[in-house]
C-alpha positions in Angstrom: -9.6 28.0 192.8 -8.6 31.9 193.3 -7.9 33.8 190.2 -7.0 37.0 192.0 -3.3 36.8 191.7 -3.6 36.2 188.0 -5.2 39.9 187.5 -2.4 41.1 185.3 -2.2 38.3 183.2 -6.0 38.1 182.8 -5.6 42.0 182.2 -3.3 41.5 179.6 -5.6 38.6 177.8 -8.6 41.4 178.0 -6.6 43.8 175.9 -5.6 41.0 173.7 -9.3 40.3 173.3 -10.1 44.1 172.6 -7.0 44.4 170.2 -8.8 41.1 168.2 -11.9 42.5 168.1 -10.9 46.1 167.0 -9.2 44.1 164.0 -12.4 42.3 163.1 -14.4 45.7 163.2 -12.3 48.3 162.6 -11.2 49.5 159.1 -8.0 51.6 160.3 -5.4 49.1 161.2 -2.9 51.6 162.4 -4.2 52.0 165.2 -4.3 48.9 166.9 -0.6 48.9 167.9 -1.7 52.4 170.0 -4.7 50.3 171.0 -2.4 47.5 172.6 0.1 50.1 174.0 -2.6 52.2 175.8 -4.0 48.8 177.3 -0.6 47.8 178.5 0.3 51.1 180.0 -2.9 51.0 182.0 -2.2 47.6 183.0 1.4 48.3 184.4 -0.3 51.4 186.2 -3.1 48.9 187.5 0.1 47.2 188.9 0.8 49.8 191.2 -2.5 50.6 192.3 -3.9 47.1 192.9 -2.5 44.5 195.0 -2.8 40.9 193.0 -0.3 39.1 195.4 -1.5 35.3 196.2 -1.7 32.2 194.7 -3.7 30.6 191.9 -4.7 27.5 189.9 -4.3 25.4 193.1 -0.9 26.7 194.1 0.7 25.8 190.8 1.1 29.7 190.4 2.2 32.6 192.7 2.4 36.1 192.3 4.9 37.8 194.7 6.9 41.2 194.7 10.0 39.2 192.6 7.5 38.4 190.1 5.7 41.6 190.2 8.9 43.4 189.3 9.6 41.1 186.4 5.8 41.5 184.7 6.2 45.2 185.2 9.8 45.0 182.8 8.0 42.8 180.5 5.0 44.6 180.5 7.2 47.6 179.8 8.6 45.7 176.9 5.4 45.1 175.6 4.5 48.8 175.6 7.5 49.7 173.8 7.5 46.8 171.2 3.7 47.8 170.4 4.4 51.4 169.7 7.8 50.5 168.3 6.5 48.2 165.6 3.3 50.5 164.2 5.2 52.0 161.5 6.9 49.0 159.9 3.8 47.1 160.3 2.2 49.7 158.5 4.6 50.3 155.7 5.8 46.5 155.3 3.0 44.2 156.3 -0.4 46.6 156.3 -2.7 43.3 155.8 -0.9 41.6 158.6 -0.9 44.3 161.4 -3.2 42.5 163.8 -1.3 39.5 163.7 1.7 41.3 164.8 0.2 42.9 167.7 -1.5 40.0 169.0 1.2 37.8 168.7 2.9 40.1 170.8 0.4 40.1 173.6 0.0 36.3 173.7 3.6 35.9 173.9 3.6 38.4 176.8 1.0 36.5 178.4 3.0 33.3 178.3 5.8 35.4 179.5 4.2 36.8 182.7 3.0 33.2 183.6 6.1 31.9 183.2 7.2 34.1 186.3 5.3 32.8 188.7 4.9 29.1 187.7 6.1 26.8 190.8 4.7 23.8 189.0 6.6 21.7 186.2 3.5 21.4 184.3 2.3 25.1 184.0 6.1 25.8 183.7 5.9 24.0 180.2 2.8 25.1 179.3 3.8 29.0 179.8 7.1 28.2 177.7 4.9 27.2 175.0 2.5 30.1 175.0 5.5 32.6 175.1 7.3 31.0 172.6 4.9 29.6 169.9 3.7 33.3 168.9 7.6 34.4 168.4 8.0 32.1 165.6 4.8 33.5 164.0 6.0 37.1 164.3 9.7 36.0 163.0 7.8 34.4 159.5 5.4 37.2 159.2 7.2 38.9 156.3 6.7 35.6 154.6 9.9 36.4 152.3 12.9 33.4 152.1 14.6 35.1 155.2 11.8 35.6 157.4 10.5 32.2 156.7 13.9 30.7 157.3 14.3 32.8 160.6 10.7 31.5 161.8 11.6 27.9 160.9 14.9 28.2 162.9 13.1 29.7 165.8 10.3 26.9 165.6 12.6 24.0 165.5 15.2 25.6 168.2 12.2 26.0 170.4 10.8 22.6 169.7 14.1 20.7 170.4 14.4 22.6 173.6 11.0 21.6 175.1 11.9 18.0 174.3 15.1 18.1 176.1 13.3 20.1 178.8 10.4 17.5 178.9 12.8 14.5 178.9 14.6 16.0 182.2 11.3 16.7 183.7 10.5 12.7 183.3 13.5 12.1 185.5 12.6 14.8 188.2 8.8 13.8 188.1 9.5 10.0 187.9 12.0 10.0 190.9 10.2 12.8 193.2 6.9 11.7 192.4 5.6 15.7 192.7 5.5 18.4 189.7 5.8 21.0 192.1 9.1 23.0 192.5 8.5 22.2 196.5 8.6 18.7 196.2 11.7 17.8 193.4 14.1 17.8 196.4 12.6 14.3 197.3 14.1 12.5 193.9 17.6 14.1 195.2 20.5 11.8 195.7 19.7 9.5 192.5 22.1 9.8 189.4 19.1 10.1 187.5 18.2 12.7 189.3 21.7 15.2 188.3 20.8 14.0 184.5 17.1 15.3 184.9 18.3 18.6 186.2 21.2 19.1 183.8 18.7 18.2 180.8 16.3 21.1 182.2 19.5 23.7 182.2 20.5 22.6 178.5 16.8 22.9 177.4 16.6 26.5 179.2 19.8 27.0 177.8 18.7 26.2 174.2 15.7 28.7 174.5 17.3 31.5 175.4 20.5 31.1 173.0 23.3 30.6 175.5 26.5 29.1 174.7 27.5 26.7 172.9 23.5 26.6 172.2 23.3 29.8 170.6 23.9 29.5 167.0 20.5 29.8 165.7 20.4 33.4 167.3 22.1 35.5 164.8 20.7 34.2 161.9 17.0 34.3 163.5 17.6 38.0 164.4 19.0 39.0 161.1 16.0 37.4 159.1 12.9 38.3 161.2 11.2 41.2 161.2 13.3 43.6 163.2 10.9 45.3 165.3 9.8 41.8 166.3 13.3 40.9 166.8 13.3 44.1 169.5 10.8 42.4 171.5 12.0 38.4 171.2 15.5 39.8 171.9 14.8 40.9 175.5 11.3 40.0 176.9 11.6 36.0 176.5 15.2 35.9 178.0 14.1 37.9 181.0 11.1 35.7 181.5 12.9 32.5 180.9 15.4 33.4 183.4 12.8 34.9 185.9 11.8 31.4 185.9 14.9 29.5 186.1 15.6 31.4 189.3 12.5 30.7 190.7 13.2 26.7 190.1 16.5 27.1 191.6 15.6 28.8 194.5 12.0 27.0 195.6 12.8 23.4 194.3 16.7 23.2 194.0 18.1 25.2 196.6 19.3 22.0 198.5 21.3 20.4 195.7 23.0 23.3 194.7 26.1 20.9 194.2 24.5 19.6 191.2 23.9 22.4 189.0 25.8 25.7 190.3 29.2 24.6 188.3 27.3 23.9 185.0 25.5 27.0 185.5 29.0 29.2 186.1 29.9 27.2 183.0 27.1 28.3 181.0 27.8 31.8 182.2 31.3 31.8 181.3 30.9 30.0 178.0 28.2 32.5 177.0 30.3 35.7 177.9 33.4 34.7 176.1 31.6 33.0 173.0 29.0 35.9 172.6 31.6 38.8 173.0 34.4 37.4 170.9 32.1 36.4 168.2 30.3 39.8 168.2 33.6 41.3 167.1 33.7 40.5 163.4 30.1 40.8 162.8 29.2 42.6 159.5 25.5 43.6 160.1 24.3 45.8 162.7 21.5 42.9 163.6 24.0 39.7 164.1 26.4 42.3 166.3 23.5 43.2 168.4 22.4 39.6 168.9 25.7 38.2 169.7 26.5 40.8 172.2 22.9 39.9 173.4 24.3 36.6 173.9 27.1 38.2 176.1 24.6 40.1 178.3 23.0 36.8 179.0 26.0 35.4 180.3 26.0 38.4 183.0 22.4 37.7 183.7 23.5 34.3 184.4 26.1 35.4 186.6 23.9 37.0 189.0 21.4 34.1 188.9 24.4 31.7 190.2 25.5 34.3 192.7 22.1 33.9 194.7 21.4 35.8 197.6 19.6 39.0 198.1 22.6 40.9 196.4 22.9 38.4 193.3 18.9 38.3 192.4 18.9 42.7 192.9 21.7 42.3 190.3 19.5 40.1 187.9 16.5 42.1 188.8 18.1 45.6 187.9 20.0 43.9 185.0 16.6 42.8 183.2 15.5 46.7 183.3 18.4 48.0 182.3 18.6 45.3 179.3 14.9 46.1 177.9 15.1 49.7 177.6 19.0 49.8 176.2 18.7 46.7 173.6 14.9 47.4 172.8 16.0 51.2 171.8 19.0 49.7 169.8 17.0 47.5 168.0 14.5 50.0 167.1 16.8 52.7 165.6 18.4 49.8 163.3 14.9 48.8 162.4 14.5 52.5 161.2 17.5 52.3 159.0 16.6 49.1 157.6 13.2 50.1 156.7 14.8 53.2 154.8 18.1 51.5 153.3 17.0 47.6 152.7 20.3 46.6 154.6 21.7 46.0 158.2 25.0 45.9 157.2 27.4 48.7 159.3 27.7 50.4 156.2 24.2 51.5 156.1 24.7 53.8 158.9 27.7 55.7 157.7 27.4 59.4 158.0 23.9 58.7 160.3 24.5 61.8 162.0 24.2 64.1 159.2 20.8 62.6 158.0 19.5 61.9 161.0 20.7 63.5 163.8 18.2 62.9 166.5 18.3 59.0 165.8 22.0 59.0 165.9 22.2 60.6 169.1 19.7 58.2 170.7 21.6 55.3 169.1 24.9 56.9 170.6 23.3 56.6 174.0 22.0 53.2 173.4 25.5 51.8 172.7 26.9 53.6 175.2 24.5 51.9 178.1 25.6 48.4 176.3 29.0 49.4 176.8 28.7 50.2 180.5 29.9 53.8 179.9 29.3 55.8 183.0 26.7 57.1 183.6 24.0 55.2 181.9 21.7 52.7 182.9 24.4 49.6 181.2 27.0 51.0 183.7 25.2 50.7 187.1 23.7 47.2 185.9 26.7 45.8 185.1 28.6 47.3 188.2 25.5 45.8 189.9 26.4 42.3 188.6 30.1 42.1 189.0 29.8 43.7 192.6 27.7 41.0 193.6 29.6 38.0 191.8 32.7 39.3 193.8 30.9 39.3 197.2 30.1 35.7 196.3 33.4 34.3 195.7 33.5 34.6 192.0 36.4 36.5 191.6 37.9 35.2 188.5 34.7 35.2 186.7 34.4 38.9 187.6 38.2 39.8 186.2 37.0 37.9 183.1 34.1 39.8 182.8 35.7 43.1 183.2 38.0 42.7 180.5 35.2 41.4 178.2 32.9 44.5 178.9 36.4 46.5 177.6 36.1 44.0 174.4 32.5 45.0 174.0 33.5 48.5 173.5 35.3 47.7 170.4 32.6 46.3 168.3 29.9 48.8 169.9 32.2 52.0 168.9 32.5 50.5 165.2 29.0 51.0 165.0 29.3 54.6 166.5 32.2 55.0 164.3 30.0 54.1 160.9 27.5 56.7 162.1 29.7 59.6 163.2 33.0 59.6 161.4 32.2 57.7 157.8 31.2 59.8 155.1 27.4 59.6 154.1 26.7 58.3 150.3 25.9 61.6 148.4 22.3 60.1 147.2 20.9 59.2 150.8 18.2 60.7 152.4 17.1 61.2 156.2 15.7 58.4 157.6 12.0 58.5 158.0 10.9 58.2 161.4 7.3 58.2 162.3 5.4 59.4 165.7 4.7 56.4 167.2 8.8 55.0 166.7 9.8 58.3 168.1 7.5 57.5 171.2 8.9 54.2 171.8 12.5 55.7 171.3 11.8 58.5 173.6 10.9 56.0 176.6 14.0 53.9 176.0 16.1 57.0 175.6 14.7 58.6 178.6 15.0 55.6 180.8 18.4 54.7 179.7 19.7 57.9 180.3 17.5 58.7 183.4 18.1 55.4 185.3 22.1 56.3 184.9 21.7 59.4 186.4 19.2 58.2 189.0 19.4 54.5 189.8 18.7 54.6 193.4 14.8 54.0 193.7 15.0 51.4 191.1 18.3 49.6 193.1 16.1 50.1 196.1 13.0 48.7 194.7 14.8 45.9 193.0 16.7 45.0 196.6 13.4 45.0 198.3 12.0 42.5 195.8 15.1 40.6 195.9 14.8 40.3 199.7 11.3 38.4 198.8 12.8 36.1 196.8 13.4 32.5 197.5 17.1 32.0 197.0 20.0 29.4 197.8 23.6 30.1 199.0 26.3 29.3 197.2 
């Protein structure tokens, strides 16, 4: 049994152990976030210098080019999350700094495993390793709202796992195999289709696709906002990556069973996410529900399939991480300063914190798909691939909803730049770790918008080697 293909996951586990030991013996806890961020940076650089491709765990896990692309995106999310949370945890939960960073690292290990799992048993184990630490993260404040957020996240995760396991029982029972490549042996039976649909429903529940999204806004509003910055992007990307592998390697020949439900989920998620975000009075809830809409676009790219659809999915994952995490980190700074995430808390922010305001404008423009930010290219890539894939009607709907999304993003921009600030309001304090995290997000959001070519090429190269399907 070879472990070479698990090199990146084992390296992250090593960083986790290092942070754990530092938490035990170090007197100063503030440096734990820096240690985690630097460790993950080293792992990210190692992914470019060392070849970790291959299989492991008796062929139940594979490290390939597509998985490597997703892992790099997840490592970037972990770096931003570790650095961006340092000020918050030092100020709000100083006694639990170690727990915060360790939960991020443990969850990251599970997400990276998830991108390469090619067996149903490892798939479920990776789901739980990625998901349970997130519930702990959500409850670290230990107040009423944080506890409620943690409980909702845990219960939704438990319910979705139960649905997935129920669906797996049909797939395994009919095929006699848990490997993705052996599932097709059970095709043709009505219960096989039921098993596939149950697995899709459980996955939709886990990442908050409509109509299984009702827990998302409440959880994001109550959990610590720096933790929300991480959980709003990283688990979704890992789950979609794993779903792409399941559909491409195990269920490509049964496309008639799952393609229509997948497209229906994409359309519902696009509509519900964007329409419900319009009326939200709180920035955290607005970004939470807009994130539901963004998941609809990722699902559309996944349903398109082929090299173009997979490349759009890979590039969108990168764009979504840097843009959404940056927006949530700005919201986190304002919430910590004002104790409130309502849109009115951002009134006149440009007069108090110009740099923070301009950074938020960059992120909002990218989320809204304004040229030339990375979000513009990401949406264009998805729409182009979906149009080529024959989903013209959904593309037209997506474009109309993207225009609607500008309305609610500009509501927040209007509060920042056009509303009068309270007379007694002070500048939002931002420490250097948060500035570093925001600098990474801002530089990549704007830089990839101006020079998207190399990353699009990398996404296309990885997509060509992905197992896929032809709708």
